[in-house]
N, C-alpha and C positions, 0 to 999 in steps of 0.2 A: 957204409953205403947202403946196406940192407936194413929193412925193419925186420928184425927176427922175433917179433913178439908172438908170431905163430909159426910153428915148424912147417916148412914146406911152402909157405906163402911169403914171398919176398917182394917188397915194393920199393924199388930203388928210387932214390931222389935223382931225378933226371936233370942234367945240366943244360944250358942253352935254351933255345926256342925257335920258333919258325923264322925263316928269313923272308925278305920282301917278295912280292909277286904272288903267282899262283901257287899256293902252298896249303896242304891240309895238315901240316905238322905230323907226317907219319912217323917222325923220329930220326930220320936219316940226317937232317940238319944238326942234330944234337950229338952225332957221332964225331970222333976225332979226325976223321978224314974230310978235309975241307972241300975235296972235289967229288965226293960221293953223290951229291944231289945231281950234278951234271950228268952222271952216268945212270942214275937210278930213277929220276922223277918221271912219272907218267905224263906230267904237264910240260914237258920240254920237247921230247922227240920220241915218243913211244914206238917200239918195234916189236909188235905182237907176233908176227910170223916167226921171227928168230927165236923169241922166248918160248913160243908154243912148241917149236921143234925141239928145243932143249928140254922142256919140261914133260911134254907128252909124246914126243917122237914124231909128230907130224902137225900140220896146220889144220885149222877148221875147214870143213868142206862147204863151200859157198852154195851149193845147190841143194842143201839139207837144212834141217833146223839148226845145224851147228852155225849157220850164218847168223842166227840170232843169239844162241846160247853158248857157243864155244865148243871145243872139242869134247866129245861125249863117248865114254865107254859104256855106262849104264845110267839110265834115267828112271827115277822111281817116284811114285807118290806114296809117302810113308808116314807113319807115327810110331813113337816109342811106347811100348806097353809093358808095364805101367808107366805113365808119364812121370818125369822127374819133378818133384815138388819145387815150385817156384821158377819153373822154366817159362820162357816166353811163349813157346809152343808145347812141345812135348819133351824137349831136352836132348834132341839128337846131337846137336853141336857139342856141348860140353861133355856129353857122355862118350862121344868118339875120343875126345881129348883125354878124358879119364881112363878110357880103355887103353890108350897108348902108354900111359903111366903105369897102369896095373900089369900089363904084359911086359914092361921093361923095354919098350921099343924106343923111348925118348927119356932124356934126363929131366926135361923141364918143358913146360908149355908157356909160350908168351901170349898173354891175353889181357883182358881188362876186368877189374872188379869195381864195385861202386865206391866212390870216394866216402869216407866216414862221415864227411859234413854234408853230403848231397847225393842221395841215392841215384840221381839221374846223371851225375858226372862220372866219366870213365876215369879209372885209375890204373895205369899199366902195372902189370904184375907178372913175375915168374912164379909159376906154380910147379912144385915137385911132388906133392902129396895128392893122390887122386881124390881124396876126401875134400880137399880144398877147391876142387873144380865147381863144387856147388856154389861157391861164392861168385862165380863168373856168370851164373844164369841171369837171364832177364836182359832187357834193353837198356843201353846207355845212350846218351846223345851228347855230343861235344867232341873236341879234338883229343885224340889219344895217341901220343908219341910212342906207340908200341915198339917200333924198331929200334928205339934207343936202348931197349933191353938187351940188344945183341952184345954190347960191350960188358955189362955186368955178367951176362951169361957166359961169355968167354973167360972173364976173370974168375968165375966160380968153377971153371973146368968143364962146363957143359958142352959137349960136342954132338949130342943128338937132341935136336930141338923140334917142337911143333909150334905152329902159330895159328890162333884163330884171329882172322883179320878181314878187313873190308878191302875192295879192289885196289885202291891206291897203295895201300900198305903191301899187298901181295905183289903188285908190279915191282915196287922198289926192292923188296926182298928177293925176288927172282933175278933182278938185274945184278944184284950183288952176290948172288948165291955162290958163284964159282970162286970168289975172293974170300969166303968165310972159312974155308977149311973144315966144314962140318962132315961128320961121318953119316948123319942122316938128317933129313928135313921133311916134315909132313906139314902141309898147309891145308887147313880147314877153312874154307872161305864162306862168307855170308854175302848175298847180293846187297848192293848199296845204290841208293838213288840220290837221296839228298841228306846232308848233315848240316848242322848249324852249331853255334856256340851253346853251351849249356845255359847261359843267361838268356839267350833268344828263345830257347826251348821253354824256359819258365814262362816267358811272355805269351807264348802259345797256350801253355797250360792254364794260365790265367783267363784266357778268352774262352776256354772250353767249359769251365766249371766254376761255380761260386766258392768252392773250397779246394783249390788246386793242391794244396798241401797234403790232401788225403788221396790223391791219384797215385795208385801204386803199380798200374799196368796200362800201357797204351799200345795198340797194335793197328797198323793199316791192313785190313783184311781184303781177301780176294773177292768178297761180295760187295765191294764199293762202300764199305763202312769202316769207321774207326770204333774200336772197342775200348772202353775205359773201365777199369776195375778200381775199387776203392778199399782202403783199409779202416773205414769207419762204419763198416756194416751195410752200406748201401748196395743195392743190386747193380750189376754192370750196366752201363749205358752204351748204345750203339748209335753213332752219329753218321749219317750218310755223307760221302765225300762232298757232295754239292751243298751241304749245310755247314761245312767247316768255315771258320772266319778267316779265310785265306786273305780276302781283301783288306782286313784290318792289320795285316802284318807289314812291317816296313819293307821297302823294295830291296834292301840288302839282307833280308832274313836269310835266304839261302846264299852262300858265297859263290863267286864265279867259278870256283873249282868244281862245285857240284853241279852248276848249270852247264859245265863243259866237260863232264866226265864221259869218257868213251868206253867204259867198261862197267855195265850194270851187274853182270852175272858172275863176276870174279872168274875170268876166263883162264887164269894161270894157277888157280888153286888146284890141289889134287882132288878135293871134293867140294862141291858147293851145296850148302843147305840154306833153303829159304822158304818163302811162301808162295811166290808169284804163280807158278804153274801147278800148285798143290791142291787148288779148289777146296780149301778147307782142312787139308792136311799139309805136311811139309813136303817140299819139292827138293829132291836129292838128285845131284849130277855127280857120279864118279867119273873123272876124267882120264884116268890112267891106271896103271897097275897099283900104284900106291892108294889111290882112291878106292879101287876094288878091295884092297887089302883092309882099309879102314871100314868098309861096309861089312866085311866078313866078320869083324870084331863084334857086330851088333846083330848078327844074323838070327839069333834066338830071341831077340827082344823087338825086332821091327815087324810091325803090321803093315803090309802093302795093299794098295788098291790100284786098279787100272787108272792110267792118266786120262784126264778128260780134255776135250778140245771141242768148243762149240761157240757159236756166235760169230760176229764179223767185227774186225777191229778197224777197218779202214776209215769209216766215219768218225770214230772216236779219235784216231790219230789226226785226221784233218782238222777236227775242231780244236784239239790241243795246239796244232801248228798255227792256227789262226790267232788264238789267244796269245801264244808265246810270241808271235810276230809283233802283235800289238804292244805287249810288255817290253819286248826288246827294242822297240822303236820309241819307247817313252809314252805311248798312248795308253789311256786307261782301259782296263779290262771291262768288257760288257757285263753288268751284273744282272743275273737272272732274277725276276720278280719272285719275292718270297713265296707267293701262293702257287708258283709253277714248280718250285724246287721238289716238294714231295712227289708229284707226279712223275717228273723226270727221273727222280731216284728210283721209283718203282720200275719204270721202263728200263733204266740202266741195268737194274739187277736181273730183270727177266730176259731182256734182249741183248745185253752187252756181252763182250767176249768173256769167256770163262776157260779156266784151265790153261792149257798151252797158248790158246789164242790170246788170253789175257796177258800172259807172259810176253808174247810177241809184240803185243800193243805197248807194253811199258818199255820194252827195249827200244822199239822204234821211236817212241816219244822222247826217250833220252837222247837218241841219235839226232833227232830233229832239233831238239833244244841246243845241243852242242853247236851245231852248224849255225843257227840263228843268233846265238849269244856271242859266239866268237866272231861273226861277221861285224857285229855291232862294236864289241869291245876290244878285240884283239885280232884284227883282220891279218896282221903280218904273221901271226903265230899259226894260222890255219894250215899252211903246208906242211908244217912239222908236227902239229898237235893231232890232226885228224887222220887216223889210219884208213886204209882202203875199205875195211869192212864196214865202217860208218857210212862211207859214201854210197856203198852198195845198198845199205838199208834205206837211205833217205831218197834214193833215186825215184822210187815209185811215187813219191809225193812232190816230184818236180824240182828237187834240190839237187843241183849238179854243180860241180866245182868249176871255177874259172881257172885259166892256166896258172894264175898266181896262188891259187889255193891248194895245189897238189905238188908233191915232189916226185921225181923219177923213182920207179921201183927199185929197191935194193937187190943187189945181186945175190 
């Protein structure tokens, strides 16, 4: 069942596949328990307050930035020094996992590595040797049934696990955690906004560059630009968000799951590592004592800087809401004239939200998107799929639930 061609790097052949409906193929549907999806899926009836209390010991405080970002123990703007070679940013995420293995705190890490046939395609892997964590560096795009690794991990006798995962994977793992019989579990989360199939991602790359096969790095940056790097010797390119060929993508480029995701910041991870609030560095949120323990493993290698918080997000979120409402209603998006795009990009960079305000804007945009797309595509699901913290975020933009769109509070 394992590819043992490299010691410590195990890539099981995972049976099964995603079931019908709103599914990101997190891997639960591939497990032997046929009822696990009903208990664990974020897209059925998520219960964040109950899981927050179980994982963090309390729920997020709605009158603080926790309303946007989730339960917070420590929040940092940081970078790893020296940066890990081949990392998407500086390598904090994979170095945290490698440190868990080095200190003997876990037996294996569930993560993804690049498929040998396609560097952009994620391949789930169990890693037991810290040196092999280097293979998990960098961005992948596509479905990754990482949680299907739980069964081969159990078969191998691993009882202390870590996972590097996106929010829908984290939610499912937390919902199943008490049934797994693990001695230890660490979850290193990354924020997630939108995913797509690897095939769709190649379509996007084809629109970005005349030689898409040479693109080795792609990152959506906090300065409203996409950075491209190449392995053919060319200098990096920086493309303003407003000049991306979004209008040329098919309407179903992003699946409904990503358009209706209620957790951008990976609220149930022990530690979240991303870029949104980092203003050029990485943005790190340790959420509980395990997250603080993880941070302590890198204390001699982390360079920190004060968090930034500037600009105003309201206009940006309202503009996003208008465009999303048009798209959700089947109307064409208004295309900005090409001559105006460079000017608006400059104004966006200089006057737009930065640091934590940028992060708040992106979280609110995802919340708005969730409500609008569910109202169009799955109105009957709204009362179960949309948690209270999402309704609180969109209220300032005039989006309030009807009686049919909410469920009574849980006891």
